[in-house]
C-alpha positions as CSV (number, residue, x, y, z in Angstrom):
1,M,79.3,139.5,153.6
2,A,80.7,137.1,156.2
3,R,81.9,133.8,155.1
4,P,81.1,130.5,157.1
5,N,84.0,129.2,159.2
6,P,85.0,125.7,158.1
7,A,86.0,124.8,161.6
8,M,82.4,125.4,162.9
9,P,79.9,122.4,162.9
10,I,77.1,122.6,160.3
11,Y,74.0,121.9,162.5
12,G,71.7,122.1,159.5
13,D,73.1,118.9,157.9
14,A,72.9,117.0,161.2
15,N,69.3,117.9,161.7
16,L,68.5,116.9,158.1
17,A,70.1,113.5,158.6
18,E,68.3,112.9,161.9
19,R,65.0,113.9,160.2
20,D,65.6,111.5,157.3
21,A,66.4,108.7,159.8
22,R,63.1,109.3,161.6
23,N,61.2,109.3,158.4
24,A,62.8,106.1,157.3
25,Q,61.9,104.5,160.6
26,R,58.3,105.7,160.3
27,A,58.1,104.4,156.7
28,Q,59.5,101.0,157.9
29,R,57.0,100.8,160.7
30,A,54.2,101.7,158.3
31,R,55.2,99.0,155.9
32,R,55.5,96.5,158.8
33,D,52.0,97.5,160.0
34,A,50.6,97.2,156.5
35,A,52.1,93.7,156.1
36,N,50.7,92.6,159.5
37,R,47.3,93.9,158.6
38,S,47.4,92.1,155.2
39,L,48.5,88.9,157.0
40,I,45.6,89.2,159.5
41,V,43.1,89.8,156.7
42,K,44.4,86.8,154.6
43,T,44.3,84.6,157.7
44,L,40.7,85.6,158.5
45,I,39.6,85.1,154.9
46,T,41.4,81.7,154.7
47,S,39.8,80.6,158.0
48,V,36.3,81.6,156.9
49,V,36.8,79.7,153.6
50,L,38.1,76.6,155.4
51,V,35.1,76.7,157.8
52,L,32.7,77.0,154.9
53,L,34.4,74.2,153.0
54,L,34.2,72.0,156.1
55,L,30.5,72.7,156.5
56,Y,30.0,72.0,152.8
57,L,31.9,68.7,153.0
58,M,30.3,67.5,156.2
59,P,27.4,65.6,154.5
60,L,29.9,63.9,152.2
61,G,32.1,63.0,155.2
62,Y,29.0,61.6,157.0
63,S,28.1,59.5,154.0
64,I,31.6,58.0,153.7
65,V,31.9,57.3,157.4
66,T,28.4,55.7,157.5
67,S,29.1,53.6,154.5
68,F,31.9,51.8,156.5
69,S,29.9,51.5,159.7
70,S,27.7,48.7,161.0
71,K,24.0,48.8,161.4
72,S,24.3,48.7,165.2
73,Q,26.7,51.6,165.3
74,V,24.4,53.8,163.1
75,S,21.5,53.2,165.6
76,D,23.7,53.7,168.7
77,V,23.6,57.4,169.7
78,R,26.6,57.0,172.0
79,A,28.8,55.5,169.2
80,P,31.9,57.6,168.1
81,V,32.1,59.2,164.7
82,L,34.5,56.8,163.1
83,P,33.3,53.3,162.2
84,S,33.5,51.4,165.5
85,A,32.0,48.4,167.3
86,R,31.5,47.8,171.0
87,M,34.4,46.0,172.6
88,Q,33.6,42.5,173.9
89,F,35.5,39.9,175.9
90,E,35.1,36.1,176.0
91,Y,34.9,34.9,179.6
92,Q,33.8,31.4,180.7
93,R,32.2,30.8,177.3
94,R,30.2,34.0,177.5
95,T,30.6,37.2,175.4
96,L,30.7,40.2,177.8
97,D,30.5,43.9,177.0
98,V,33.4,46.0,178.1
99,L,32.5,49.2,179.9
100,E,34.4,52.2,181.4
101,V,34.1,51.8,185.1
102,P,35.3,54.5,187.5
103,I,37.2,52.9,190.4
104,D,39.4,54.8,192.9
105,G,39.3,58.0,190.9
106,E,40.4,56.4,187.6
107,S,38.5,54.9,184.7
108,R,39.1,51.2,183.9
109,E,37.9,49.1,181.0
110,L,36.1,46.1,182.6
111,A,33.9,43.4,181.3
112,L,30.4,43.1,182.8
113,V,29.9,39.7,184.2
114,R,26.7,40.1,186.3
115,S,24.5,43.2,186.2
116,G,22.5,44.5,189.2
117,R,20.4,47.5,190.2
118,A,22.7,48.6,193.1
119,S,25.9,46.7,192.3
120,S,27.4,44.8,189.4
121,T,30.3,42.3,189.0
122,F,33.1,42.9,186.5
123,V,36.3,41.2,185.4
124,D,39.5,42.8,184.0
125,P,40.0,41.6,180.4
126,A,43.7,42.3,180.8
127,D,44.0,40.0,183.9
128,P,40.9,37.8,184.2
129,A,42.8,35.5,186.6
130,A,42.8,38.3,189.2
131,G,39.2,37.4,189.9
132,E,35.9,39.3,189.7
133,I,35.5,42.9,190.9
134,E,32.4,44.1,192.7
135,W,31.3,47.7,191.8
136,E,28.7,49.7,193.6
137,G,26.4,51.7,191.3
138,S,24.1,51.4,188.3
139,W,25.8,49.8,185.4
140,R,23.4,51.4,182.9
141,T,25.2,54.8,183.5
142,L,28.5,53.4,182.3
143,A,29.8,54.2,178.9
144,P,30.7,51.3,176.6
145,V,34.2,50.9,175.1
146,Y,34.5,51.0,171.3
147,T,37.1,49.7,169.0
148,L,37.7,50.6,165.3
149,D,35.7,48.3,163.1
150,I,35.4,49.0,159.4
151,E,32.6,47.1,157.6
152,W,34.2,46.6,154.2
153,E,31.4,44.2,153.2
154,N,28.8,47.0,153.0
155,Y,29.9,47.9,149.5
156,P,29.7,44.3,148.0
157,R,26.3,43.9,149.7
158,A,25.0,47.2,148.3
159,F,26.5,46.4,144.9
160,Q,24.5,43.1,144.9
161,F,21.3,44.4,146.3
162,I,21.0,47.5,144.1
163,D,21.9,45.6,140.9
164,F,24.5,48.2,140.3
165,M,25.8,47.0,136.9
166,Q,22.4,47.2,135.2
167,L,21.7,50.7,136.6
168,L,25.2,51.8,135.6
169,R,24.7,50.6,132.0
170,N,21.4,52.4,131.8
171,T,22.8,55.6,133.2
172,L,25.9,55.6,131.0
173,M,23.8,55.0,127.9
174,Y,21.4,57.8,128.8
175,A,24.2,60.2,129.8
176,F,26.5,59.6,126.8
177,I,23.8,59.7,124.1
178,T,22.1,62.8,125.5
179,T,25.5,64.5,126.0
180,I,26.5,64.0,122.4
181,A,23.1,65.1,121.1
182,A,22.9,68.2,123.4
183,T,26.4,69.4,122.7
184,A,26.1,68.9,118.9
185,S,22.8,70.6,118.6
186,A,23.8,73.5,120.8
187,A,27.0,74.0,118.8
188,V,25.1,74.2,115.5
189,V,22.6,76.7,116.9
190,A,25.3,78.8,118.6
191,Y,27.3,79.0,115.4
192,G,24.3,80.3,113.6
193,F,23.7,83.0,116.2
194,A,27.4,83.9,116.4
195,R,28.3,84.2,112.7
196,F,25.2,84.4,110.4
197,R,22.9,87.3,109.8
198,F,19.2,86.7,109.3
199,P,15.9,88.6,110.1
200,F,14.9,89.0,113.7
201,K,18.2,87.4,114.9
202,G,18.3,89.4,118.1
203,I,14.6,88.8,119.0
204,L,14.9,85.1,118.3
205,F,18.0,84.9,120.5
206,M,16.3,86.7,123.4
207,L,13.3,84.4,123.0
208,L,15.7,81.4,123.2
209,I,17.5,82.7,126.3
210,S,14.2,83.6,128.0
211,T,13.3,79.9,128.1
212,I,16.0,79.5,130.8
213,I,13.7,81.1,133.3
214,L,10.7,79.0,132.3
215,P,10.2,76.4,135.1
216,P,10.1,72.8,133.9
217,Q,6.9,72.2,135.9
218,A,5.1,74.6,133.6
219,T,5.6,72.4,130.6
220,L,5.5,69.0,132.4
221,V,1.9,68.2,131.8
222,P,1.8,69.2,128.1
223,Q,5.0,67.4,127.4
224,Y,3.8,64.2,129.1
225,A,0.5,64.4,127.2
226,V,2.3,64.7,123.9
227,F,4.7,61.8,124.6
228,F,1.8,59.7,125.9
229,R,0.0,60.3,122.6
230,L,3.1,59.3,120.7
231,G,3.4,56.1,122.7
232,W,6.8,57.0,124.0
233,V,6.0,56.7,127.8
234,G,8.0,53.8,129.2
235,T,10.9,54.2,126.8
236,W,14.0,56.3,126.6
237,L,12.6,58.5,123.7
238,P,11.0,61.3,125.9
239,L,14.4,61.7,127.6
240,I,16.7,61.4,124.5
241,I,14.8,63.1,121.6
242,P,14.4,66.6,123.3
243,T,18.2,66.8,123.7
244,F,18.6,66.9,119.9
245,F,16.9,70.4,120.0
246,A,19.4,72.8,121.5
247,N,19.3,73.9,125.2
248,A,19.3,77.6,125.7
249,Y,22.0,77.5,128.4
250,N,24.4,75.5,126.3
251,V,23.7,77.7,123.2
252,F,24.5,80.8,125.3
253,L,27.9,79.4,126.5
254,L,29.0,78.2,123.1
255,R,27.9,81.4,121.4
256,Q,29.9,83.5,123.8
257,Y,33.0,81.4,123.0
258,F,32.4,81.4,119.3
259,L,32.4,85.2,119.4
260,T,35.9,85.3,120.8
261,I,37.3,83.3,117.8
262,P,38.9,85.7,115.2
263,T,36.8,86.0,112.0
264,E,40.1,86.2,110.0
265,L,40.3,82.4,110.3
266,E,37.0,81.9,108.7
267,E,37.7,84.5,106.0
268,A,41.0,82.6,105.2
269,A,39.0,79.4,105.0
270,R,36.4,81.0,102.6
271,V,39.3,82.2,100.4
272,D,40.5,78.6,100.2
273,G,37.0,77.5,99.1
274,A,35.6,76.2,102.3
275,G,31.9,76.5,102.8
276,P,30.0,77.2,106.1
277,I,29.9,73.5,107.1
278,R,33.5,72.9,106.3
279,T,34.5,76.0,108.2
280,F,32.4,75.0,111.2
281,V,33.9,71.5,111.4
282,S,37.5,72.4,110.5
283,I,37.9,75.8,112.0
284,I,35.3,76.6,114.7
285,L,35.0,73.3,116.5
286,P,38.8,72.6,117.0
287,Q,39.1,76.2,118.4
288,A,36.2,75.6,120.8
289,V,37.3,72.4,122.4
290,P,37.4,73.9,126.0
291,A,33.9,75.3,125.7
292,L,32.6,72.0,124.1
293,I,34.1,70.0,127.0
294,A,32.5,72.4,129.5
295,V,29.1,72.1,128.0
296,S,29.5,68.3,127.7
297,L,30.4,68.0,131.3
298,F,27.5,70.2,132.4
299,H,25.0,68.0,130.5
300,F,26.7,64.8,131.6
301,F,26.4,65.6,135.2
302,F,22.8,66.7,134.7
303,A,21.9,63.5,133.0
304,W,23.8,61.4,135.6
305,N,21.8,63.1,138.4
306,D,18.5,63.4,136.5
307,F,15.8,62.0,138.7
308,F,12.5,63.7,137.8
309,G,12.4,62.8,134.1
310,P,13.3,59.1,134.4
311,L,11.0,58.8,137.4
312,I,8.0,60.0,135.3
313,Y,8.6,58.4,132.0
314,L,10.3,55.1,133.2
315,A,8.1,54.4,136.2
316,G,6.7,51.2,134.7
317,S,10.0,50.1,133.1
318,Q,12.3,49.1,136.0
319,Q,14.9,47.5,133.6
320,L,15.5,50.9,132.0
321,Q,15.8,53.0,135.1
322,P,19.1,54.9,135.8
323,I,21.0,55.1,139.0
324,S,19.1,58.0,140.4
325,V,15.7,56.2,140.3
326,G,17.3,52.9,141.3
327,L,18.9,54.4,144.3
328,F,15.5,56.0,145.3
329,R,13.8,52.6,145.0
330,F,16.7,51.1,147.0
331,N,16.1,53.6,149.8
332,G,12.5,52.6,150.0
333,L,13.3,48.9,150.2
334,Y,16.2,49.2,152.6
335,A,15.3,52.2,154.8
336,S,16.4,50.2,157.9
337,E,19.9,49.8,156.4
338,P,21.4,53.3,156.2
339,Q,24.9,52.0,155.9
340,L,24.0,50.2,152.6
341,I,22.2,53.3,151.3
342,Q,25.3,55.4,151.9
343,A,27.6,52.8,150.4
344,A,25.4,52.8,147.2
345,S,25.4,56.6,147.1
346,I,29.2,56.7,147.3
347,M,29.5,54.3,144.5
348,T,27.3,56.4,142.3
349,M,29.6,59.4,142.9
350,L,32.8,57.7,141.8
351,I,32.4,58.0,138.0
352,P,31.3,61.7,137.9
353,L,34.1,62.6,140.3
354,T,36.7,60.7,138.2
355,I,35.6,62.3,135.0
356,F,35.7,65.8,136.5
357,F,39.1,65.2,138.0
358,F,40.6,64.4,134.6
359,A,38.7,67.0,132.7
360,Q,38.7,69.9,135.2
361,R,41.4,71.9,133.4
362,F,39.4,72.1,130.2
363,F,36.2,72.5,132.1
364,M,37.4,75.6,134.0
365,Q,39.1,77.0,130.9
366,G,35.9,76.8,128.9
367,V,33.7,78.2,131.7
368,V,36.1,81.2,132.2
369,I,36.7,82.1,128.6
370,T,33.0,82.0,127.6
371,G,32.5,85.2,129.7
372,V,35.7,87.0,128.7
373,D,36.5,88.7,125.4
374,K,39.9,88.1,123.9
């Protein structure tokens, strides 16, 4: 058998090295292409999300801008988006409007002195001593010049006209009382469904959950008839008393959270002599703070924005109406003042936004964990 000559080149090793280099280059190109595709997909998704977010925030942006605008700007279709006012110039004891006038191929900001059908007279606000300028054309086709003008007094005026402090007191009282009642009653019922055994437990829970799909309009007339018979119409009672009887949605959220709490904690409490009430207060509730905060915020925002209930039961008691009904009444009285309506709307949003900003961490934690088993 012939032996290989050491002096001869080994072409097999060179081909193998060249093939490995080509494979490495192809793998590098594949990784680069995958990274580019991933970057393109992320960019497209981010762009779509930003567009949707801008579309969602457009009404809020319009409300904020309008709340700082003047009444004349809101009714002016040619006005810019930002709060602005038409630029004016004092000339010979007269207040003149400043317009954009095309002269010699350029647009100049000139004050209208005398208007005419075929020609008009202007003066340059920057150099009124230069004399008046005659311009051929219809002055009505000229665009007015606007300057930034923020109407800060819209908020004090709206605050005064809407009687904001009384509406705020009514709304806070209604929201806080019903939030405490709804959260406490839902926690008790949820604890019973999560830990206790009793006949027809599953059927009763399904009946409770099924009330979520029951439209409020279906029970509106019977409820109103009952509350009218009791003499509660015109008071807070029809709005507050029902919250002491647990809401199905709140019960479902709290029950799901209670099920994630280890039963060993309750067994240890029972060994130490704690009864069901002591275990509920000392063990379950401290462990369920995120869920309780989430349920409380859900109901607080509902009560803050509740319009239908107060409108029906407090129609004849204007001194008891919350912000939602007061703002509706304000819209009817000052429909020709949209800037004041938007200013009042922005003021009603400040407290819920502030509460959510400081409690959002607990709120999101409670919402997420209620649907996830530990």
